[in-house]
N, C-alpha and C positions, 0 to 999 in steps of 0.2 A: 504493499499499499504506499510505503513511502516514496518508492520509484515514482509509480503512479502521480505523488502529488505535488512531486518535484518535477516531473514531464510538463504535465499538465500547468506549471507557473511558468516555464520556462517557455512553453510552446505557446500560451497567453501573453508574454511578453515580444514574442518573434512574430504574432499575429497581429498584437498592439503597431507595430511597424510598420507591417504590411497595410493597416487600415489607415497608417497615417500616408503614406506612400499614394496609397490609392485616392484619400480625399486629395492631395495636391496637386494629381494630375487631374482629378474630376472638375476641381474649382478653378485650373489651369493658375494656378500660383506656379507650378513647376510647369515647363513646356518640354517637349521633346528633346529639344537643344540642350536643355537643362538636366535631363535625365541620361543622355548619351554622354556630358562630360560624368558623372557619378560613374558610368561604368565604367570609362575609361581609368580614371581614378581608383576602382577597385579592381581594375585587371593590372594595369601598370606598377599600383603603389599598396594598394592595404591586403590586398593577399599576398604578392612578393614578400611584403614585411612581415607578413603573420608567420609565413613556412620559413622563412629567413631565419626569425626568433626562438621560432620552436625549435628549428636541428640547431640553432647557435647553441641554445640551453640544454640540450636533451640527448642528442645525438654522439655519446661518447665511446671507444671504443671499447668497454663493456657490454653496451646494447648492439653491439654490431650482430651478433649473430640471431638476434631476435628479431632484425628488420630482414633479414634474409627469411624468414619463416613468414611475417606478416606479406611482403611483395609475395612470397610462392602462393600462399594461399590467395593472397587475392590475384592473382593470375587466372587461378581454377576456378577462383568463384564468377567471374568476368566469362571467360571462356565457358562455360557449363550456361551462364543467365543468355547470353547473344544467341544463339540456337533456339533457346524455347522463346525468346522475342521476337525471332523472325519469323517462325512459325504461325506462333498466336498473332500477329501483328499484322498479317496477310489473309486473316479471316476478316478483318473489319471493315476495309475499304479497297473494291477495287481499282480507286484512282492511284496513278503510279505515287502522287507526292504525299499522297494522304497519310498512302500507306506506309511509308518511310517515314513520315511524324510518328506513327503508331509506334513500328519497329523501333526508333529512337527512343520513344520514350519510356520502354518496357523494357530497353537493356539499358538503359542508364539513365538512374534517378537524381535528383536534384543533390545530390554527395556532396558537393563542391560547396557553394554557398549553403545553402541548408544543411549540411552533413556538417560543415565543419562548424557552424553557428551552436549546434544541438550538441556536439561531441563538447567541445569546447568549455560548453557550460554547465553537461550534466556529468562525462566523463574528462577531466581536462587530462588526467593520470596516463591514459590513453592516447594523448591528442597527435603525438608526434608517432607512435606505431598506425593511428587511422590513416594520415597522409602518405605513408609506406604502403601500408595497405591498400589505399585507391589509388597508388601510381599506374597498375596494370588498366585503371580502366580509363585514364587521362590515354595512356598510350592508345589504346582501341579507339575512344573519341576521335581522335587527332587523325589516328592510319586509317579510321575506317568509319567514323559513325558520320564524321561533319563532312568527309569529301564525298563519301561514297550515298549517305542518305540524306543529307539537307542542300547540297551543292549541287547546283546544274549543270552549272557551265564544263567543259569536259578539261579543260587546263588546269580546274581547280583538284582533278579528281584521282591523281596519281598519285604512285607512292613518294614521291621527291616533293609533291605538295604537301604532304600527310609528314614528312619527317622534319620539314620547316618549320609546321606549325608546331610539333614536339616541342623545339627549340624556343620555348618563350618565357615569359619575365619569373611565372612562377617556378619551373625546372630549373631556371637559373638561381635564382633565388635559393633554393632547395641546396642545390653543387654547394653555394658561395659558404649557407650554413654547415653542410656538413663539413666542408675543411675545415672552419673554423672552430666548430664544436671538437672533430676527433682530433685535431690539431693541437685543443688548446690554446688558439690562439687569442691574444689579448684585446680586448674591445675597448676604443675610449666609453668611457661610462655614457656621458650625452650622444653618443653614437648609438648604444646599446639602448638606450630612455627612449629612445627616439623611435626606431625600429619596431620597440615591443607595443610602446604606444598607438601609434599607425594600423600596427595591427590588429589590436585593440576594438579599430574604429571598425573592421572588415565587417564582422556578424550585423550588426545597426545598420548601417549603410546597403548591405545585401538585402536585405529585407525590408527595406524602402524604395530598392529597386526592385524588388518583385512586384511590391503594392503599384507603381508607375507602370511598369507594364503592362501587369492586371488592368489598370484604370481605363486603358486604351480600348479593350474589346467593347460586344455587347452583350451587354447582361441577359436579356432577355432572351437571345438567341442560344447564348451558353447554356444556359438552364433545363431546355430545352432538348438540349441533344444529347439521346440516350447513350450513344458509344462512349462518350467522354467519359462517365460516371462507372462505365464495365469498364474501359482500360486503366481507371484510376483507382477500382477496387482491385484490379488485378494485381497492381504496383504498388500500393499501400499494403494488402492484406493478406493476400494470397500469397506472393513471391517469399514474403516474411516470413510468414507460419509457416510456408514449406523448409525456408533453410533453417526455420528453431527445430523443427521436429526432426530434417535430414541432421544436425549439428546435436540434438539429442543424443544420439546413436554413436557418435565419434569420439573417438580419444583425443578432445582438442582443447587448449588453453582456454581460457575464460576470459582471456582479451582478445586471443583471435574471434573466438564464437560472437564478442560483441560487436569489434569492427565487422565482422560480416552482416548482421545485424543492422548497423548502423548506415550502412552502405547502400543497404537494399530497402531501406524501410521508409527511405525520403519521398517527399512526393514526384513526378515530373518535372525536369530541368527545363531552363528558359532558355536554352539553346535554339527549341524546336522553333524557337519566335522570332527572337534575333537574327539567328543566319537566312532561314528561307526569306524574311522578311528584305532582307536586302539585292537578294536575287529576285524581287518583285512577284513572291508567291503568296498566293491564301494563306494568314497564319490563325485564322477566326477560330480555325479546330484545335489548333497547340495550345491557342492563348486562353481557349477555354480548356484544357485538359491543365492549362497550369495554375490556374483561378479552382476549379472542383477540387483536384488533388492538392493543393495547398490549403485552402479549408480544411478538407477532410481531415488533413494529416495530425491536425490540432487536435483528434480525439483519437486517429490511428493508430499516432506513433506513441502515446501514452502505454495505449493498451498492449500494444506490441512489445513495449521494453518490460511493463507486468508479467506478462506471458512467458517473455523472454525469461527474468529471474527466477519465474515459479519453475521453470523446465532447464535453465541451466544451471550447476552449481558449481 
């Protein structure tokens, strides 16, 4: 019950930030350009700062062996998840673009912005391990998810294009943080404090951006779209529950099991809105999935964590 209450409290806080972002856009106090600036700030400054600070402080020689285990299990989880997402996603639409959005949403949850915020708030002791666990997820996103599911132009779909996207600010920040942490390189206090403070800003800004993105969609049409509820239920309930049942029968550490559930229990990500819209595609269904799944996640995530605590000891 303690886990349920603490998770509900955190999800309530995140929902409040989403609502604020939604209201800011609906009242036109923040324009699309303003949201774009915040998005760039999140991508190029705040998330890299959070990642770098985490690895600077926690990635030591003693934890290298543990890091390898988390990366391997994360790789196994996403390799299993993707084929399931492909098979199930194809059942929802015959439209090529919409089908790919469903597949992407089922394969990749919002394990980044939302996942980072939830794990950092509720399970800070495993946050570094969580970042390592989801590295294979990011790899598949940049090498397959984004270029092959969300982009339409042929020049953006090749292996080299995906490889270039893998070398991003977050990845570079992680490498720098690993070097500083493992070599125990002294960092001036003003610089360390600056990195840690910027990292603390990541979660609230990410939730505000979620609300701003959702604030630009047609709510009436969204709430009448039945497939959105089905996909959200699969993403938020069926997939994490299956993972819990499977983990219950495997001799896996508590931390690895928790990272698995955290990565799989998050709502649908926002990339299905941001990237296709840049290519002139209709993103109304994607935005609807983001809205419905984020609202429902305020209930499902606490319940999933409560079930996890009951079954995984």
